[in-house]
C-alpha positions in Angstrom: -178.9 80.5 -85.7 -177.0 83.3 -84.0 -174.3 82.2 -81.7 -173.4 84.9 -79.2 -170.2 84.9 -77.3 -168.9 87.6 -74.8 -165.5 88.2 -75.9 -163.1 88.0 -79.0 -160.2 90.1 -80.1 -161.0 89.3 -83.7 -164.7 89.1 -84.1 -167.8 90.8 -83.2 -170.8 88.5 -81.7 -172.6 87.2 -83.0 -171.4 84.3 -85.6 -174.4 83.8 -87.9 -174.8 80.2 -89.0 -177.3 79.4 -91.8 -177.6 75.7 -91.6 -180.0 75.5 -94.9 -177.4 77.5 -96.9 -174.3 76.0 -95.5 -172.9 79.4 -94.5 -171.5 81.2 -91.5 -171.1 85.1 -91.5 -168.5 86.6 -89.3 -168.1 90.3 -88.5 -164.6 91.3 -87.9 -163.8 94.0 -85.4 -161.0 95.8 -87.2 -163.3 96.6 -90.2 -166.5 95.9 -89.0 -167.6 94.3 -92.1 -169.6 91.0 -92.7 -167.9 88.2 -94.4 -169.8 85.0 -95.3 -168.1 81.6 -95.7 -168.9 78.4 -96.8 -169.4 75.8 -93.9 -169.4 72.3 -95.5 -170.9 70.8 -92.3 -172.6 73.7 -90.8 -174.3 71.9 -87.9 -171.0 70.5 -86.5 -169.3 73.9 -87.2 -172.1 75.5 -84.8 -172.2 72.7 -82.2 -168.2 73.1 -82.1 -168.4 76.9 -81.9 -170.7 76.5 -79.2 -168.6 74.0 -77.3 -165.6 76.5 -77.8 -167.6 79.3 -76.1 -169.0 77.1 -73.3 -165.3 76.1 -72.4 -163.9 79.8 -72.7 -161.6 78.9 -75.4 -160.5 81.5 -77.8 -163.2 82.1 -80.7 -160.4 83.6 -82.8 -158.3 80.7 -82.6 -161.3 78.1 -83.2 -162.1 80.4 -86.4 -158.6 80.1 -87.6 -158.3 76.4 -86.9 -161.7 76.1 -88.8 -160.1 77.9 -91.8 -156.9 75.7 -91.9 -159.1 72.3 -91.5 -161.7 73.3 -94.3 -164.6 73.6 -91.9 -164.8 77.3 -93.1 -164.1 78.2 -96.9 -164.1 81.6 -98.3 -166.6 82.1 -101.0 -165.2 83.2 -104.5 -167.4 85.1 -106.5 
């Protein structure tokens, strides 16, 4: 599922959430590269991100909090 948003200082739209694989792919503006992270509860993560966007809250802050709270986890290879 592609979650579109209008503005973010750190991310390009959309965030791609794969609920089957349990991942979220983010594209950072600074590097233009895609990074895929584990989302232990992808459906809840997607719903919370949509709520954040609907309320005009900061997508970057939401993502930063998701890392701190373990809702997004870096994939180690």
